[in-house]
Structure formats: C-alpha cells, structure tokens
C-alpha positions in Angstrom: 15.0 0.0 26.2 14.2 -1.1 22.7 10.2 -0.6 21.3 8.5 -2.5 18.6 5.4 -2.0 16.7 3.8 -4.7 14.7 1.7 -4.7 11.9 -0.3 -6.5 9.8 -1.3 -5.1 6.4 -3.1 -6.8 3.6 -2.0 -5.7 0.2 0.5 -5.9 -2.9 3.9 -4.5 -2.1 4.8 -1.6 -4.2 8.0 -0.9 -3.4 10.8 -1.8 -1.1 14.0 0.8 0.0 16.5 0.5 3.0 16.8 3.8 4.9 19.5 3.4 7.2 18.8 0.5 9.1 15.0 0.3 8.6 13.0 -0.7 5.5 10.7 1.2 4.1 7.7 -1.0 2.3 5.1 0.7 0.1 1.7 -0.9 -0.4 -0.1 -0.6 -3.2 -4.3 -0.1 -2.8 -7.2 -0.2 -5.1 -9.9 2.5 -5.2 -12.8 1.7 -7.1 -15.0 4.4 -8.7 -18.0 4.8 -11.2 -16.3 5.8 -15.1 -18.4 8.2 -17.3 -20.5 4.9 -18.4 -21.5 4.6 -14.9 -19.3 0.9 -14.7 -17.0 0.5 -11.9 -13.6 0.5 -12.6 -10.5 0.2 -10.3 -7.8 2.5 -9.8 -4.5 1.5 -8.1 -2.2 3.7 -6.3 
C-alpha cells in the first residue's frame, strides 16, 4: 500500500533538488528582529 502526505506551505522556494525518485524543496523564511538602533529588520534564512 502506498502512503501519501499533503502539505500546504506558504513561502519562497529556496532550492529544488532531485534526490532519487523524490524532490527536495527548501523554503526561505523571514525572521524579524530589532537592530542596534531599535529598528525592525528582516533576516531571511
């Protein structure tokens, strides 16, 4: 019996890589932080 999982992920695609018969997808996410002046900035990882 074959098993399948479905996911809905909202973000920016970072990288697509074929690994055997599957596809590996990386998603970039933004993390807000305050800089040394107290201003909000976004860091993308």
